[in-house]
mmCIF file of the C-alpha atoms, coordinates in Angstrom:
data_MODEL
# 
_entry.id   MODEL 
# 
loop_
_atom_site.group_PDB 
_atom_site.id 
_atom_site.type_symbol 
_atom_site.label_atom_id 
_atom_site.label_alt_id 
_atom_site.label_comp_id 
_atom_site.label_asym_id 
_atom_site.label_entity_id 
_atom_site.label_seq_id 
_atom_site.pdbx_PDB_ins_code 
_atom_site.Cartn_x 
_atom_site.Cartn_y 
_atom_site.Cartn_z 
_atom_site.occupancy 
_atom_site.B_iso_or_equiv 
_atom_site.pdbx_formal_charge 
_atom_site.auth_seq_id 
_atom_site.auth_comp_id 
_atom_site.auth_asym_id 
_atom_site.auth_atom_id 
_atom_site.pdbx_PDB_model_num 
ATOM 1   C CA . MET A 1 1   ? -15.266 28.396  31.673  1.00 0.00 ? 1   MET A CA 1 
ATOM 2   C CA . SER A 1 2   ? -12.884 25.577  30.827  1.00 0.00 ? 2   SER A CA 1 
ATOM 3   C CA . THR A 1 3   ? -13.352 23.294  27.855  1.00 0.00 ? 3   THR A CA 1 
ATOM 4   C CA . PRO A 1 4   ? -13.974 19.665  28.827  1.00 0.00 ? 4   PRO A CA 1 
ATOM 5   C CA . ARG A 1 5   ? -11.101 17.379  27.868  1.00 0.00 ? 5   ARG A CA 1 
ATOM 6   C CA . ARG A 1 6   ? -11.879 14.259  25.942  1.00 0.00 ? 6   ARG A CA 1 
ATOM 7   C CA . SER A 1 7   ? -10.694 11.006  27.346  1.00 0.00 ? 7   SER A CA 1 
ATOM 8   C CA . SER A 1 8   ? -7.774  9.617   25.411  1.00 0.00 ? 8   SER A CA 1 
ATOM 9   C CA . PRO A 1 9   ? -5.912  6.335   25.420  1.00 0.00 ? 9   PRO A CA 1 
ATOM 10  C CA . PRO A 1 10  ? -2.472  6.052   26.994  1.00 0.00 ? 10  PRO A CA 1 
ATOM 11  C CA . PRO A 1 11  ? 0.351   7.664   25.037  1.00 0.00 ? 11  PRO A CA 1 
ATOM 12  C CA . SER A 1 12  ? 1.679   5.674   22.101  1.00 0.00 ? 12  SER A CA 1 
ATOM 13  C CA . ALA A 1 13  ? 4.718   3.568   22.618  1.00 0.00 ? 13  ALA A CA 1 
ATOM 14  C CA . PRO A 1 14  ? 7.587   5.033   20.612  1.00 0.00 ? 14  PRO A CA 1 
ATOM 15  C CA . GLY A 1 15  ? 8.064   3.255   17.317  1.00 0.00 ? 15  GLY A CA 1 
ATOM 16  C CA . ALA A 1 16  ? 5.041   0.951   17.675  1.00 0.00 ? 16  ALA A CA 1 
ATOM 17  C CA . GLY A 1 17  ? 3.465   2.263   14.470  1.00 0.00 ? 17  GLY A CA 1 
ATOM 18  C CA . SER A 1 18  ? 6.858   1.934   12.842  1.00 0.00 ? 18  SER A CA 1 
ATOM 19  C CA . ALA A 1 19  ? 7.011   -1.740  13.881  1.00 0.00 ? 19  ALA A CA 1 
ATOM 20  C CA . PHE A 1 20  ? 3.687   -2.381  12.155  1.00 0.00 ? 20  PHE A CA 1 
ATOM 21  C CA . ARG A 1 21  ? 4.813   -0.398  9.110   1.00 0.00 ? 21  ARG A CA 1 
ATOM 22  C CA . ALA A 1 22  ? 8.038   -2.422  8.881   1.00 0.00 ? 22  ALA A CA 1 
ATOM 23  C CA . ALA A 1 23  ? 6.076   -5.678  9.171   1.00 0.00 ? 23  ALA A CA 1 
ATOM 24  C CA . VAL A 1 24  ? 3.716   -4.636  6.358   1.00 0.00 ? 24  VAL A CA 1 
ATOM 25  C CA . GLU A 1 25  ? 6.558   -3.460  4.147   1.00 0.00 ? 25  GLU A CA 1 
ATOM 26  C CA . ALA A 1 26  ? 8.322   -6.804  4.706   1.00 0.00 ? 26  ALA A CA 1 
ATOM 27  C CA . ARG A 1 27  ? 4.996   -8.605  4.042   1.00 0.00 ? 27  ARG A CA 1 
ATOM 28  C CA . ASP A 1 28  ? 5.635   -10.438 7.336   1.00 0.00 ? 28  ASP A CA 1 
ATOM 29  C CA . LEU A 1 29  ? 2.183   -11.565 8.455   1.00 0.00 ? 29  LEU A CA 1 
ATOM 30  C CA . ALA A 1 30  ? 3.426   -13.038 11.751  1.00 0.00 ? 30  ALA A CA 1 
ATOM 31  C CA . ALA A 1 31  ? 5.089   -9.730  12.676  1.00 0.00 ? 31  ALA A CA 1 
ATOM 32  C CA . MET A 1 32  ? 1.946   -7.823  11.659  1.00 0.00 ? 32  MET A CA 1 
ATOM 33  C CA . ARG A 1 33  ? -0.187  -10.039 13.922  1.00 0.00 ? 33  ARG A CA 1 
ATOM 34  C CA . ALA A 1 34  ? 2.316   -9.594  16.756  1.00 0.00 ? 34  ALA A CA 1 
ATOM 35  C CA . CYS A 1 35  ? 1.538   -5.858  16.682  1.00 0.00 ? 35  CYS A CA 1 
ATOM 36  C CA . LEU A 1 36  ? -2.177  -6.472  17.337  1.00 0.00 ? 36  LEU A CA 1 
ATOM 37  C CA . ALA A 1 37  ? -3.779  -6.559  20.786  1.00 0.00 ? 37  ALA A CA 1 
ATOM 38  C CA . ASP A 1 38  ? -5.999  -9.591  21.415  1.00 0.00 ? 38  ASP A CA 1 
ATOM 39  C CA . ASP A 1 39  ? -9.042  -7.301  21.596  1.00 0.00 ? 39  ASP A CA 1 
ATOM 40  C CA . VAL A 1 40  ? -8.159  -5.115  18.589  1.00 0.00 ? 40  VAL A CA 1 
ATOM 41  C CA . VAL A 1 41  ? -11.098 -3.605  16.697  1.00 0.00 ? 41  VAL A CA 1 
ATOM 42  C CA . PHE A 1 42  ? -10.707 -3.324  12.922  1.00 0.00 ? 42  PHE A CA 1 
ATOM 43  C CA . ARG A 1 43  ? -12.808 -0.689  11.131  1.00 0.00 ? 43  ARG A CA 1 
ATOM 44  C CA . SER A 1 44  ? -12.893 -1.381  7.412   1.00 0.00 ? 44  SER A CA 1 
ATOM 45  C CA . PRO A 1 45  ? -13.407 1.316   4.786   1.00 0.00 ? 45  PRO A CA 1 
ATOM 46  C CA . VAL A 1 46  ? -15.818 -1.000  2.946   1.00 0.00 ? 46  VAL A CA 1 
ATOM 47  C CA . ALA A 1 47  ? -17.847 -2.626  5.744   1.00 0.00 ? 47  ALA A CA 1 
ATOM 48  C CA . HIS A 1 48  ? -20.384 -0.990  8.027   1.00 0.00 ? 48  HIS A CA 1 
ATOM 49  C CA . ARG A 1 49  ? -19.654 -2.970  11.162  1.00 0.00 ? 49  ARG A CA 1 
ATOM 50  C CA . PRO A 1 50  ? -16.305 -3.206  12.910  1.00 0.00 ? 50  PRO A CA 1 
ATOM 51  C CA . TYR A 1 51  ? -14.551 -6.553  13.349  1.00 0.00 ? 51  TYR A CA 1 
ATOM 52  C CA . ALA A 1 52  ? -13.364 -7.388  16.859  1.00 0.00 ? 52  ALA A CA 1 
ATOM 53  C CA . GLY A 1 53  ? -10.422 -9.610  17.689  1.00 0.00 ? 53  GLY A CA 1 
ATOM 54  C CA . LYS A 1 54  ? -6.914  -10.467 16.639  1.00 0.00 ? 54  LYS A CA 1 
ATOM 55  C CA . ALA A 1 55  ? -7.905  -13.556 14.600  1.00 0.00 ? 55  ALA A CA 1 
ATOM 56  C CA . ILE A 1 56  ? -10.333 -11.794 12.246  1.00 0.00 ? 56  ILE A CA 1 
ATOM 57  C CA . THR A 1 57  ? -8.134  -8.706  11.953  1.00 0.00 ? 57  THR A CA 1 
ATOM 58  C CA . GLY A 1 58  ? -5.106  -10.853 11.091  1.00 0.00 ? 58  GLY A CA 1 
ATOM 59  C CA . ALA A 1 59  ? -7.146  -12.744 8.469   1.00 0.00 ? 59  ALA A CA 1 
ATOM 60  C CA . ILE A 1 60  ? -8.344  -9.476  6.923   1.00 0.00 ? 60  ILE A CA 1 
ATOM 61  C CA . LEU A 1 61  ? -4.788  -8.124  6.788   1.00 0.00 ? 61  LEU A CA 1 
ATOM 62  C CA . ALA A 1 62  ? -3.505  -11.349 5.196   1.00 0.00 ? 62  ALA A CA 1 
ATOM 63  C CA . ASN A 1 63  ? -6.041  -10.979 2.401   1.00 0.00 ? 63  ASN A CA 1 
ATOM 64  C CA . VAL A 1 64  ? -5.446  -7.262  1.952   1.00 0.00 ? 64  VAL A CA 1 
ATOM 65  C CA . LEU A 1 65  ? -1.774  -8.063  1.329   1.00 0.00 ? 65  LEU A CA 1 
ATOM 66  C CA . GLU A 1 66  ? -2.913  -10.201 -1.612  1.00 0.00 ? 66  GLU A CA 1 
ATOM 67  C CA . VAL A 1 67  ? -5.485  -7.721  -2.963  1.00 0.00 ? 67  VAL A CA 1 
ATOM 68  C CA . PHE A 1 68  ? -3.304  -4.602  -2.880  1.00 0.00 ? 68  PHE A CA 1 
ATOM 69  C CA . GLU A 1 69  ? -0.761  -4.329  -5.677  1.00 0.00 ? 69  GLU A CA 1 
ATOM 70  C CA . ASP A 1 70  ? 2.215   -1.960  -5.515  1.00 0.00 ? 70  ASP A CA 1 
ATOM 71  C CA . PHE A 1 71  ? 1.451   -1.145  -1.876  1.00 0.00 ? 71  PHE A CA 1 
ATOM 72  C CA . ARG A 1 72  ? 3.688   1.470   -0.271  1.00 0.00 ? 72  ARG A CA 1 
ATOM 73  C CA . TYR A 1 73  ? 3.554   3.668   2.786   1.00 0.00 ? 73  TYR A CA 1 
ATOM 74  C CA . LEU A 1 74  ? 4.285   7.303   1.984   1.00 0.00 ? 74  LEU A CA 1 
ATOM 75  C CA . ARG A 1 75  ? 4.186   8.991   5.360   1.00 0.00 ? 75  ARG A CA 1 
ATOM 76  C CA . GLU A 1 76  ? 3.876   8.274   9.071   1.00 0.00 ? 76  GLU A CA 1 
ATOM 77  C CA . LEU A 1 77  ? 2.400   10.693  11.577  1.00 0.00 ? 77  LEU A CA 1 
ATOM 78  C CA . GLN A 1 78  ? 2.387   10.203  15.342  1.00 0.00 ? 78  GLN A CA 1 
ATOM 79  C CA . ASP A 1 79  ? 0.868   11.919  18.343  1.00 0.00 ? 79  ASP A CA 1 
ATOM 80  C CA . ALA A 1 80  ? 0.002   10.919  21.907  1.00 0.00 ? 80  ALA A CA 1 
ATOM 81  C CA . ASP A 1 81  ? -3.067  8.983   20.712  1.00 0.00 ? 81  ASP A CA 1 
ATOM 82  C CA . GLY A 1 82  ? -1.448  6.847   18.023  1.00 0.00 ? 82  GLY A CA 1 
ATOM 83  C CA . HIS A 1 83  ? -0.204  6.739   14.468  1.00 0.00 ? 83  HIS A CA 1 
ATOM 84  C CA . ALA A 1 84  ? -1.469  7.526   10.986  1.00 0.00 ? 84  ALA A CA 1 
ATOM 85  C CA . LEU A 1 85  ? 0.201   5.683   8.109   1.00 0.00 ? 85  LEU A CA 1 
ATOM 86  C CA . VAL A 1 86  ? -0.559  7.193   4.700   1.00 0.00 ? 86  VAL A CA 1 
ATOM 87  C CA . PHE A 1 87  ? -0.370  4.725   1.807   1.00 0.00 ? 87  PHE A CA 1 
ATOM 88  C CA . GLU A 1 88  ? -0.934  4.155   -1.906  1.00 0.00 ? 88  GLU A CA 1 
ATOM 89  C CA . ALA A 1 89  ? -1.760  0.950   -3.721  1.00 0.00 ? 89  ALA A CA 1 
ATOM 90  C CA . THR A 1 90  ? -3.454  -0.377  -6.824  1.00 0.00 ? 90  THR A CA 1 
ATOM 91  C CA . VAL A 1 91  ? -6.600  -2.518  -6.853  1.00 0.00 ? 91  VAL A CA 1 
ATOM 92  C CA . ASP A 1 92  ? -7.836  -3.942  -10.168 1.00 0.00 ? 92  ASP A CA 1 
ATOM 93  C CA . GLY A 1 93  ? -5.738  -1.381  -12.018 1.00 0.00 ? 93  GLY A CA 1 
ATOM 94  C CA . LEU A 1 94  ? -7.152  1.546   -10.048 1.00 0.00 ? 94  LEU A CA 1 
ATOM 95  C CA . GLN A 1 95  ? -4.900  3.821   -7.987  1.00 0.00 ? 95  GLN A CA 1 
ATOM 96  C CA . LEU A 1 96  ? -5.985  3.967   -4.347  1.00 0.00 ? 96  LEU A CA 1 
ATOM 97  C CA . SER A 1 97  ? -4.872  6.349   -1.590  1.00 0.00 ? 97  SER A CA 1 
ATOM 98  C CA . GLY A 1 98  ? -5.533  5.668   2.051   1.00 0.00 ? 98  GLY A CA 1 
ATOM 99  C CA . CYS A 1 99  ? -4.569  5.931   5.656   1.00 0.00 ? 99  CYS A CA 1 
ATOM 100 C CA . ASP A 1 100 ? -4.270  3.423   8.488   1.00 0.00 ? 100 ASP A CA 1 
ATOM 101 C CA . PHE A 1 101 ? -5.178  5.049   11.817  1.00 0.00 ? 101 PHE A CA 1 
ATOM 102 C CA . LEU A 1 102 ? -3.701  3.050   14.684  1.00 0.00 ? 102 LEU A CA 1 
ATOM 103 C CA . VAL A 1 103 ? -4.551  3.521   18.361  1.00 0.00 ? 103 VAL A CA 1 
ATOM 104 C CA . LEU A 1 104 ? -2.074  1.812   20.659  1.00 0.00 ? 104 LEU A CA 1 
ATOM 105 C CA . ASP A 1 105 ? -2.216  0.625   24.250  1.00 0.00 ? 105 ASP A CA 1 
ATOM 106 C CA . ALA A 1 106 ? 0.467   1.193   26.877  1.00 0.00 ? 106 ALA A CA 1 
ATOM 107 C CA . ASP A 1 107 ? 2.298   -1.916  25.621  1.00 0.00 ? 107 ASP A CA 1 
ATOM 108 C CA . GLY A 1 108 ? 2.413   -0.539  22.072  1.00 0.00 ? 108 GLY A CA 1 
ATOM 109 C CA . LEU A 1 109 ? -0.129  -3.022  20.690  1.00 0.00 ? 109 LEU A CA 1 
ATOM 110 C CA . ILE A 1 110 ? -2.788  -1.870  18.240  1.00 0.00 ? 110 ILE A CA 1 
ATOM 111 C CA . THR A 1 111 ? -6.210  -1.713  19.923  1.00 0.00 ? 111 THR A CA 1 
ATOM 112 C CA . ASP A 1 112 ? -8.098  0.199   17.246  1.00 0.00 ? 112 ASP A CA 1 
ATOM 113 C CA . PHE A 1 113 ? -7.309  -0.024  13.537  1.00 0.00 ? 113 PHE A CA 1 
ATOM 114 C CA . THR A 1 114 ? -9.307  2.216   11.203  1.00 0.00 ? 114 THR A CA 1 
ATOM 115 C CA . VAL A 1 115 ? -8.688  2.321   7.459   1.00 0.00 ? 115 VAL A CA 1 
ATOM 116 C CA . MET A 1 116 ? -9.922  5.014   5.090   1.00 0.00 ? 116 MET A CA 1 
ATOM 117 C CA . VAL A 1 117 ? -9.453  4.919   1.305   1.00 0.00 ? 117 VAL A CA 1 
ATOM 118 C CA . ARG A 1 118 ? -10.278 6.959   -1.767  1.00 0.00 ? 118 ARG A CA 1 
ATOM 119 C CA . PRO A 1 119 ? -11.350 7.457   -4.535  1.00 0.00 ? 119 PRO A CA 1 
ATOM 120 C CA . LEU A 1 120 ? -14.769 5.828   -4.620  1.00 0.00 ? 120 LEU A CA 1 
ATOM 121 C CA . ARG A 1 121 ? -14.132 3.605   -7.670  1.00 0.00 ? 121 ARG A CA 1 
ATOM 122 C CA . ALA A 1 122 ? -10.998 2.153   -6.078  1.00 0.00 ? 122 ALA A CA 1 
ATOM 123 C CA . ALA A 1 123 ? -12.837 1.672   -2.763  1.00 0.00 ? 123 ALA A CA 1 
ATOM 124 C CA . GLN A 1 124 ? -15.586 -0.174  -4.651  1.00 0.00 ? 124 GLN A CA 1 
ATOM 125 C CA . ALA A 1 125 ? -12.984 -2.405  -6.329  1.00 0.00 ? 125 ALA A CA 1 
ATOM 126 C CA . LEU A 1 126 ? -11.485 -3.118  -2.905  1.00 0.00 ? 126 LEU A CA 1 
ATOM 127 C CA . ALA A 1 127 ? -14.944 -3.951  -1.519  1.00 0.00 ? 127 ALA A CA 1 
ATOM 128 C CA . GLU A 1 128 ? -15.572 -6.342  -4.411  1.00 0.00 ? 128 GLU A CA 1 
ATOM 129 C CA . GLN A 1 129 ? -12.221 -8.103  -3.997  1.00 0.00 ? 129 GLN A CA 1 
ATOM 130 C CA . MET A 1 130 ? -12.539 -8.432  -0.221  1.00 0.00 ? 130 MET A CA 1 
ATOM 131 C CA . GLY A 1 131 ? -16.193 -9.450  -0.453  1.00 0.00 ? 131 GLY A CA 1 
ATOM 132 C CA . ALA A 1 132 ? -15.233 -12.306 -2.776  1.00 0.00 ? 132 ALA A CA 1 
ATOM 133 C CA . ARG A 1 133 ? -12.765 -13.483 -0.108  1.00 0.00 ? 133 ARG A CA 1 
ATOM 134 C CA . PHE A 1 134 ? -15.042 -13.086 2.892   1.00 0.00 ? 134 PHE A CA 1 
ATOM 135 C CA . ASP A 1 135 ? -15.728 -16.805 3.433   1.00 0.00 ? 135 ASP A CA 1 
ATOM 136 C CA . ARG A 1 136 ? -11.985 -17.469 3.220   1.00 0.00 ? 136 ARG A CA 1 
ATOM 137 C CA . ILE A 1 137 ? -11.281 -14.679 5.722   1.00 0.00 ? 137 ILE A CA 1 
ATOM 138 C CA . VAL A 1 138 ? -13.793 -16.103 8.200   1.00 0.00 ? 138 VAL A CA 1 
ATOM 139 C CA . ALA A 1 139 ? -12.327 -19.598 7.785   1.00 0.00 ? 139 ALA A CA 1 
ATOM 140 C CA . MET A 1 140 ? -8.785  -18.276 8.331   1.00 0.00 ? 140 MET A CA 1 
ATOM 141 C CA . ALA A 1 141 ? -9.915  -16.449 11.476  1.00 0.00 ? 141 ALA A CA 1 
ATOM 142 C CA . GLY A 1 142 ? -11.538 -19.637 12.791  1.00 0.00 ? 142 GLY A CA 1 
ATOM 143 C CA . ASP A 1 143 ? -8.348  -21.607 12.168  1.00 0.00 ? 143 ASP A CA 1 
ATOM 144 C CA . GLU A 1 144 ? -6.309  -18.988 14.026  1.00 0.00 ? 144 GLU A CA 1 
ATOM 145 C CA . ALA A 1 145 ? -8.631  -18.664 17.041  1.00 0.00 ? 145 ALA A CA 1 
# 
């Protein structure tokens, strides 16, 4: 008996994750947004519901750039389904480790963006910082839409 194959998105465009990584490392918000599909879904490590759309995802990323201190990508992994970008940062003096999981469409744009972070205390500090900015994030997304 054969094992059923799971449906997967189209293969990643070469270097698409690297383009996003370079934009983040340059702190170039416009270039980061240019890597996002219009219908991107952002899955936060500190919120239960996903956020859909380029405007809200771009606003979240703009604020994360301000919250994270000493942000640096350590490693990039790629397969046919997308990219994983392993990172470290500091939030409120707490060391944080995490990974950005990026699923890309045939054009190399990010359609699904999932972030995971650890340890718990640093994730809680991130949740507190981002929660305090939530109204600002929503306003930024409205201005961009």
